[in-house]
N, C-alpha and C positions, 0 to 999 in steps of 0.2 A: 614494607607493607603498603604504603600509599602507592608506590610504583606498581606493585602487583595489581592493585585495584584499578588504577588508571589503564594499565595494559588490558585488563579484563574488559573494562567498559569500552575501550577502543575496539577490541575484537567483537564485542556484542553489536555495537553500532555499525562497524564495518560489515559484519555478517548480515545485518538487516538490509543495508543498502546494496550489497552484492546479491542478496536474495531478491530484492526488488527488481534489479536489473535482469537477473536470470529469468524470473517469472513473468515480468511485464515489459521488458525492454525500456524501462524508465527508472530514473533515480528519484524523481519527484513523487512523494507519497500521494499527492492529490491526483496526478495523472495515473498512478498505479491503482488508486481507488476507483477512478473512472473506468479503467479497463476491467477491473474486478467486477464492478457493478454491471458493466456491459456483458460480460461473460455469463452472469447469472440471470440476466433479464430474458423475458420471453420474446422481446423484439429481435429483429435481425441485427447482427453484430455491428454493422456500419451505422445504422440509425441509433442504436442504443449507446454506442460509444460517443457519438456527437451529443446526445442528450445528457449523458452522465458527465461529460466534460463540462458542459454548461453549468450543471448543478454543483460541481465540485470546485470550479475555478475561483469562486469567491471565498472559499474556506482557507483558514490558515493551515500550515503544514502539520502542526501538532494535532489539530482536530482531525485532519485527514489520516494521520498515522494511527490515531486511536480507532477511527472507524474501520480502517483497513485491518487492524488486529482483531477487532470485534467481528468483522466479516470472516476472517480466518477461523476464529473460534466457532462461529456458527456453522461453517463448513465442516469442521471436525466433528461437531456435535451431531450433525445430520447423518 
């Protein structure tokens, strides 16, 4: 039972990081969040990515992961 739960959690987290790499070419959730925000910004991509990288680099990974998932939910809801 515990083994099955651990394998399931490993697959979920592994899928999350594989998805990050496929979608953003990044494993770091903060860098992926910066790319996501840059794609949704009204500024040109190069400028927006630099700006969003500056704003996300001081955050911890858990906070970035939560914001990234919230951004995905907002995109699905739109």
